[in-house]
N, C-alpha and C positions, 0 to 999 in steps of 0.2 A: 576279313576271310578271303587267301589268296587260294587260289587252285591252279597248278599247272599241267596243261595240254601239251605233249609233245606230239609237234605235228601242227597242222593248221586248221585241224577238226574234222576233216573231209574224211579221215581214216574211219572204215566201217568195221563194225563188230557186233556177232549176231548173239544179243543179249537174253538172258534166259531168268526169269524172274523165278524165286524160290518154290512158289506154291506151282508151279508149272514143271518145275522139275522134280519135285517129291511127287506129284501125281504120275509124272513119267515112270519114277523108280517103283512105285507102288503097282505100275499097271506090268512091269518086267517081271516083277518078284512074283506075281499071280497069273503069269502067263508061262505055262509049261513051253511053248515054243519059243520063249525068248532064253533060254538056255544056251550060255556058252555062244550067245550074240552079243553083238557090239551096237550101239544105240547112239546116235548124236540126238541130246535131250536139248535144244537150244529151241527159240522162237520160231528160228527159220526163216527170219528176215533180219539182214544185216541193216544197222542202221547209224548213221554218222555219229563220233563223238561228240561233234558240237551241234548236235542235237539233245544230248545228255545235258551238256553245259546249256543250253537253253532252258532246260526245264530244271536245272539248277538254279538257275538265276531267278525264274518265277515264284523259288521256293525261300531264294535268300537273298535278299534285296541288295546287302552291302558286299555281295560276293564280287571279288577279281579275278577275271579268267586271264591268264598268261598265256599265250602261244609259244611254246617253245622249238627250237629245231627237233624235228625228228631224228631219233639215233638211227644211223643207215644198218644197223643189225636187227631193227625192229621189221619183222616179215609184215608187208600187207595180207588182210585177212578180209575176209567174206561173210555172204551166208553158206550157213552148212545145210547140208540136207538131211531133212527129217523124215523124209518120205518111208523109210525103212518101219521108224518108229509109228507113223501112223499108219500105213498097210498091216503092221503086225502086231502092234499093241492097241490102235484105236486112240494114239496121243493126238491130243487137239490142243496146244498150248493158248492160253487165252488171254496174256499179259504181253502186249507189246511194250515198250518202255516208255510210251505217254502214258500207259495204264500202271504197269507194275512199278518203274523208277520213283513218281509220286506217292504211290504205296510205300516203298522202301523207304522214303525220305521222311513220312510221316511215322512209321512207325521209329524210325532212328530219333527223330524230335522227342516224341515221348520217351522212349528209352532213357537219353539224355536228359531230361528232366527228371525223371525217377530217380537217375543215379546223382544229379544235383541235391536232392533233397533228403 
């Protein structure tokens, strides 16, 4: 199994686990003060793509990660501010990538095995 990552793995993104996103969307739907407002529904802490690659290696021993040159048009990103969602909605994400990504990997493995049977 081969995975290509554009860049050296140090680029950071603010990942969101689906349970946190659904919980945040539910809070927004149920709160009248959220009408016509825009919220960032991320974890609120950017993590390096290389960290995700390391988690992937823990779950797929035969994986080979290739680091390729980063496209010059790819913007640098980082942490998104979730203060508004926390303050107005009580949004409290519970799944940083070291918790959420392994959950997703296990879900995907189970899903894949069911497709194959």
